[in-house]
N, C-alpha and C positions, 0 to 999 in steps of 0.2 A: 367454505373449504375450496382450495384451489389446487389444481394439478401440481405435482412434484412436492406438496406440503404433506405434513402428518398432522393429523387433527386429533386432539384429545378434548373428548366431552365430559365436562365435570358435572355431574348432577348430584346435588347434596343427598345423602343417605345411601349412595351406591359405592359398595367397596371397591377397593384395589384398583384405582384408576393409574393403568400401566400401560406403557407404548414403547416398543422397540425403535430405537433411533439410529442415525448414521451420522458421525461428525461431517459438518459442513452443510447439512440439510437445515431447512427451518421448520420450527413446530409452531403451529397456529392452535391458538386456544380459542374455542368456541364456547362462551358462557351461556347456558341454557339456565335461566333463573326467571320464573314467573313473577316473583314478588322482589321489590328492591331489598339488598342484604343489609344488615347492620352495618353502621358507619365503621366500626372497629374491626371488622372482618377484613383479610387481606388474602390475596391469592398467593400460593407457595408452589413454585416449579423447581424442582430438584433434577439435576442429571447425575447419573452413577455410572461408573464403569462396569466391566464384566464381573468382575470379583466383588461388587457390592459396594465399592469405596465412593463417596460423595465426590463428585468433580465440580459441581457449580449449582447454585441455587439463586432464585429471584423470588422477591416477594413484592407485590404489586397490589394497589388498591382495587377493589371489585367496583367498576364504574359501568352501570346499567346503558349508558349511552354508548360505551366502546366495548362490545360484546367480544370483538375479536382481538388478540393479542398474539404477536409474532415474535419467536426466539431462535436465534441461530445455535445449532448443536455444538457445543464445544468438542474440542479434541478428546479423544478417549472415552467419549461417552458412549453407553449401549443402551441404556434405559432412561425414561423420563417419567416422573411420578408427579402427580398434581395433590395438593393438600389446601388446608385452610390455617391460617393464623389468626390470633386474636390479638389486637393492640390493646394493652393494659399496661399502665404505670411505666409508660415510655419503653416498653419492651414486647416482643412479639412472643406468643405462646402457640406452638403447634396444637390445634384441637382436632385436625383430621388430616392424617398423612400416613404415608407408608415409608417404612426403612427397608430399602432393599438388602441393606447389609445384613438384616435380621431375617431374611427370607430367600436370600441368593445362594450362589455357590459358596461363598465364604461361610454362611452358617452352616451348610451341609458339610463343608471340610472340616469345621470345627466339631461338629457332632461325631462324624468318622473318627476323627483323631481321638475325641474322648470316649469312643465306643458307646455313645448314648444312643441306642437304637430309637428310643421314643423320640428325641430332637430331630435325629436323622429322617425319620419318618415324616414329620411335620415340615421339616426343610423341602424334602422331597415333593410333598403335596404342594407347598407354595410354589416350587419351581414348574411344577407341571401346570398349575394353575395361571400363573401371572407372568413367568418369564421362560417359556417353552423355547425361545429362539436363542437364550443364551449359549455360548459355547460350553461342552461338557454336560449339558443337562441329560443328553440320551444316555451319558454313561452313568449318571447318578442313580437310576434304580439298580444298576448292577452293584454299585458300591454297598447301596442300602441292604440288597439282598445278601451280600458277602458278612456285612456285620450281623444281620438276623439268622445266620446260619443256613440260609437256603442256598446251598452249594451248588444244587441242581439248576436253580434259577439264575444264579451267577454265571455258571458255566455255559447255559444256554445264551445268556447275554452277550458274553464277551465272544462265543462262537458266531453269534449273528454278525458282530462287528468284523471279526475275522473274514467270515464268508463274503463281505461286501468290501473287504480290502481296507477297512478303516481301523484295524487293530494296530495300535502303536507298537514299534519294537519293544518299548519298555513296560507295555501291557502283557507280554506274551507270559510271563512268569504267574500272571494273575489267571490267566486261562488255564494253565497247567495246575495251579494251585486248585482251582475251583473243581476241576474234572477229578483231581486226586482226592479231594475231600467228599466228593459226590460218588465217589466208587467207580469212576469211569477211568480205571487203570489202564485198559488198553488205549485208550483215545490218549491218555497222558504220556503213556509209552511212545505212541506215535508221534506226539508233539515234540518228546525229547529228542528222537531221531530226526526229525525235521528241524530243528533249531539248535541241535547241539554243538555245532561249530561256532555259534556265535555267542555260547555261554562265557567264553573267555573274556568278552567284553562286557558282559551283563551278569554281575555277580548275584543280583536277585534272581535270574533264570537259571544260574548254576546252582544256587541254592535249592530252588524248585527241582531240579534234576536229582540233586542229592537226596531230597526228601522222597522223591518217586522210588528211588532205589531202596531207601530205607522202610518205605511201607510193604514193600514188594520182598523185604528181607534180602535183596542181592547186595551182600555186604561187600563185595570186592568192588562193585560197582560204585557203591557209596563211599568206599574209602578212597576210590581215584578221584571222585568228586570233592571229596572233602579236601585232599591235599591241593588240588586246584585252587579251591575256595580260599583257604587258609594261606596260601602261598601269596595271595593278593591281599587278604584282608584278615590279620591275625585275630582280630577281635570276634570274628565268627566262631572261632572254637568254642568259646563258651557257650553260644547258643547251641551249637550242634549237640554239646555235652548235656546240655539240659535237657534236649528231646530225647537223647538216649536214657536218661535217668528215669523219664516216664515210660519208655518203651519195654514190652515184655521181651524184646529181643535185645536187651542190653549185655547179656553175658555173650551172645554170639558176635555182637558187634566189638566188644572188647576184644574177643579172641582174633577177630579179623584185623583189629588194629595191631595186635602185637605180633601177627604174621606178617602183617605189611612192613613193619619196622625191623622186623628179622631180615627181610628181604632188602630192605632200604633204611638203614639207621638214621639216615638224614632227612627222612619224609617229613613234610610239615604236618602230618597226621599225629605225630607226636603231642602236638598242642591239644588235640581232642582228647588223647588218652590221658595226659596230664589233668586236663579240666574234668574229666569222667572221674578220675581218681579222686580229685578234690572234692567234688560234689559227693561222693560216695564216702566220705569222711575216711579215705585212706591216704592221709596226709603224708605219712612217711615216703610212701611210694611216689605220691604227686611232687613233692620236693625234688626227689631224684630227677624225675621227668622233665621238670622246669629247670633244673641246673643244666641237664643236657642241651635243652633248646635254647639256652642263654649261650652254649659254646658253639652250637652247630649253626645258629642264626645269629652272627654278631650285629648284624644291623638291627636286631630287635633285642639285643642283649639286657638293655635296660628293664624292658617289660617283663622278660622272663625271669630275672633274678628278682624283680620285686614280688612277682608270683611264687618263686621259690621261697623267698623269706616268709611270706604270708602263710605258706604250707609248712615251713619249718617251725613256726610258732604254735602249730596244732601238735606237732610229733612229740613222742615221748609220753608224758604222763597227762597230757590233756592239751586243751586250747590254751593258748598263753594270753589271749586277750580277754580283757575285762569285758562285762556284760555292756553293750552299745546303748549309750545314753542313759538317763535315770532309770533306776528301777523302781516300779510302784511297790509301796508296801501294802500287803495284803494278808489275809488270812488264808488257811489252807483251803478252806472251801471256795474262796475267790480264786486261788492260784490255779486249781484244777479245771477252770472253765475255758483255759487258752494254753497254748504253748508260750513260753518266752523266760525273760528273766525277772526274778521278783526277789523282794527282801520281805520273807515270811516271818511275821510277828507270832510268837508262839510262846505262851507263859510269859516269862520274863526276859526272852531272848529275841534277837531279830537274826536271822539267817538268811544271807544271800543263795539263790538256788537258780539253776537253769532247768526248766522241765521242758519235756517232748513226752506228748501222750500219743498213744496208738490207739484208736477206737476198737473196742471189743476185747482189749487185751487183759489178761487175768495174771500178768507178773510185773513186776516192779524192779528195775535194776537201779541200784545206788552206787553213784560213783564218788570216789574220794581222790584227790589229788595228792601229789607228793610234796617234797620241798620245791621252793621257788626262789629264784634269784629276785631279791626285792628292789635292784636296782634296775633291772631289765624288764621285769613284769608287773604290770599294775594289779593292784587288789581290787575288787575280789577275783580270785582265780578259779577257773572252772575245770575239771577234768573233761576231757573231750568225750562227747557222746558216742557210743559204740555203732559202728554201720554193720548193716545186714543182719540184724538179729530176728530172730522168729518173734512173733507179736509180744511187745513188751513195752510198758512205759519206761521213761528213764529221767531220773533227777541226779543233777550233778550239784554237789554241796561244796560250798566254800569253807575253809577252814577259819573260823572267827578266832581262835587262838591267836592267830597272827596279828589281830588289833591291839594285842598287849604291848608289842615294841615293833617299831617299823624295821628293826635289823633282824628279827626272827625269821629264819627261813622255812622252819617246820614246826608245826605244833601238835602233831600226831592226833588231832581233834580231841586234846584233852579239855579243851576250854579254859577258862580262868575261874578265879576265885568268884567274880560276879557273874560269869556265863558259864557255869560247868556243864560242858556239852556232854560229858558221858553220863551224867545225870539226866539231862532234859532231852537230848537229841533222840534217844531210842523212842520215846513218846510222840515226838515230832514224826518220825518216820512212820511209826505205827499208824498215827492218824492220817498221813498222807496216803498210805497204802490202803486204809479203809475207804477215804474219800475216792479214790481212783478204782476200787474194786479189785484189788490185786492180791491174789491168793497165795503167790510165791513171791519171795523177796530174794534177790541176789546181791550182795554187797561186793564191790570191785575196787580193788586199789592196789598201786604198788608202791614200795620203798614205805615212807612214812603213811601214804594212803592205805598201803596194805596193812599196817598196823591197826587202823581205823577200820578197814573192812573185817578184820578178824574180831576186833571188839566187838562192833555194833552187830555182826551175824551172831556172835555169842549171846548178846542181848536179846535176840530175836529168835527164840526156839523154832525149829523147822525151815530154817533159812540156810541160804548157801553163800559161802565167802570163796571168793576168788581172789587169792592173795599172790602178787608176783615179787619177789625178792623183799619180802616184808621185813621191817624190824618187828622184833617180837619181845624184847627184853630191853626196856630204856635203861635199866640199872647197868648194863654192860654195852652201852652204845657210846658214841663220841662225846666225851666229857663237855667239851665247851658247847654243844649244841643243847645237851639236856640241862646243863647247868644255866645256860641262858634262859631256857623255858621256865626252870623253877624260879629263878630270881625276878623275871619279868611278869610272869602269868601267875604265879603262886608265891607271891612275897612272904607270906605269913609261913610257908612251909620252910623251916630253917635248914634242912637237910633232905636227902633223898627218902630216908625212912619215914620223915614226917609226910612227904609228898605221897609216899606210897599208901599211907592213911586215907588220902583225899582221892586219889584216883587210881586206876589200874594201870600198873607199869609193865607187868610181866603177863602176857597173854597166855603163855603155856600155863601158868599156876590156874588161870580162869578154866580153860577146858580141863584141867586136871580134877577140877571141884564138880563140874557139870559139864555135859557134852551133848546137847541136843540139837546142834546144827551141824552141817557138813562142810568141812574145809577142804578146799582145792588149793594145794600149796605149789605153786610153780616156783622152782629155784633154779638160777644158772649157776653152773659149775664155774663159769668165768668170773663170777662175783666171790672171791675167795674169802672176802671179810664176812659177808652175810653166811657162806656156806659153812664157815668154821667158828661162827659165834652165834648169829640169831637163829639160824635153822636148828642147830643141837639144842638151843636154849628153849625152842617150842615143843621138839619131840621129847624132851626129858621128861616133860609133866604127863606125857600121855600112856606110859608104860602101865599096862593092866586095864586099860580101856577097851571096852569091848569093841566099839567101831572107831578106828583111826582116821585119820585124814587120807585122801587122795594125794599122792606124792608124785610131782612131775618135776624130775630132776634132769636136766639137759645143759646143751651148749648150743647157743642159736648165733654164733660167730662173733659176738661182741663181748670183749673183754670186760673185766671190773663191774662196778654197779650200774651206773646210769644207763637205762636202755636195753641191759643185757638180756632182760626178759620180756621181749618186744610183744607188740599186740599178737603177731603170729604165733606167739606162744600160749598166752592166756585166753585169747578172744574165742577159739573153738571150745574152750571149757565153759564159757559163759554162754555160749550156744547151746551146748549139750545140757547144762542144767536147766535151760528153758524149754528143750524139747522134751525131756524125760516126763514120763508121767507122773512120777513122785520123786521126792528127793531122796533118791536111793544110789549108793556110791556104785554098785554094780551097775545099774542101768546106765548111769552116767558116763561110766568108764566106757561101756560097749558103744554108746552113742558118739562118744568123742572118738574110739577108733574107727567107726564108720565114716566120720566127717573127715577124718585125716588121713585114712588109708591109702589115699592116692598118692600121698608123698611118703617121707622117711618117717612114717609115724610108727608107734609101737605102744601098746598099752602101758598106762601108768600103774604104778603101785597103789593100791587101795587098801590103805589102814590095815585091820586086822584080818582082812578078807583074803589078803595075799601072804603067801608062805615067806616073802620077802620083807613084810613088815617088821617083824622080831628083829631081823638082821639090821635093818635101817634104824631101828630105835637103838640097838646096841652100839652100832656106829656112832649114833649121836652122843651115847652115854661117854664112848671112848673119846671121842673129839672134845666133849664139854669137860670130862676129866683132866685132859691134857693142858687145856687153853684156857679154862673159865674159872678153875678152883682159886686160883691165887689172885683172880681179878674180882671176884665176887664181892660186892658190897653187902654189909649187914642188912638183912630185911628188916 
């Protein structure tokens, strides 16, 4: 070994022959072998850069008469390794060697990116043992501590670097994050004060500043930091909203956003509010917020217009998007093991559903969609799941009646001759409720989905129906739609009386025969057609019934039929039905009043329990006599 040279001794059987090297220096290999090596063995010298990438390699015969070999270190090399290869069949095969790429910083970076704590720990141990000189090795234990959830250890590590003056500007957010997660809020706040002025140039640092305010529930500070963050990078709005969804302070944060927008309607925090509404399944409000963003921020108009369109597809009677990707065909027992979209095979039919479970819930909400535009909406179509419910499972069921013809817009969940839903679907729902342990069932739908909610609740004694602007008597509905249904789905039925022998077309007559479920009927006065035809048709059959429906007749600012009974009208009834200890109209009415009394709420009419019920039914009689008698088809 000579001065200025780096010597690597290779003793067979000794692991990890590593050495740090400097470009331009010379490496001297001193071969220590007491016995002549086999002729086919070759010496393998490899040079690697600091990231573990191979730079250069040399394969030389092992010659006992020449124990010393010298090699110049190439540019970019940081590590040299020795190994052995065996010459066989004209090729060299490595039989003893070390791959720095598998043990160096590259391996650690990969493990950290994959969030693989085990691989990260192994890479760290290799770095400590064989390449402690490489740049970044002193930071590796801190990164591994972060991954392992040792936030206190990470905070101490970053703080030690900062105390030595070695903490890079781009690493400051990591120190704040570690302290915040370790519960060192005072220290995190102090760091925010020290480096706050530099946050405008470091979005990660500004994001951590916002998180400190979020954790401390200092919403005014958080809103200010969100505004600065999103003004620079609009994509961060979604991640902020995602954090708030999981936060126990979500409602307070939303209130702070609303206050900020009242003071400054053009504030970028509208993006956070819009994403928060979207993630809360409040798509109608989200669509409006995104549209305002598109106007206020023309440089980002394309982005926000696209988000508004995505939200709009969820507005009204449900999510217009079909299930993403192929849906697995499963049994009910298989479906209830996980959330998702499924094709449930039951008896002789296959029904697409979207299922969301809630651990420990004892209630099931069954959702039915209304008519759909077959040119713009893909089949299967699913009503959107409902937000902010008391604990309840939810299942959104698509109407397979529409498979009868691609032009059918509504099928009222009657089914077809070959797949009669009114016969089979009640048993499927009962079996699903049993598998989920759901003791209460709440059926929800609007328009043609409201017809389905009324029918299937009637088929399930003890359940609740929440129907918004429903059709109730298909004999007196739009002839073109109902005739198309009859001819395409039930071709053997020569006329409506024939079809009425196969399926239920008049919901009111069902409840007149037997009424063991509670109906919550939400009707918009702005929907004149349904108010003067379908609503009275349902009530006429209820005269003399001991317990009538809960009637909520109002106007919610939307004329005509579509969307005129919005989620804000019927969703509180769903919540009240789930919160009630029993399926009791009086209790549900009281809970609904308490839920909505902060606004312009008033008690709804509850069937025969109210002094107004008889007058309502008399009104229905009068309307029916004036408008339906000459239209009525033979039963």
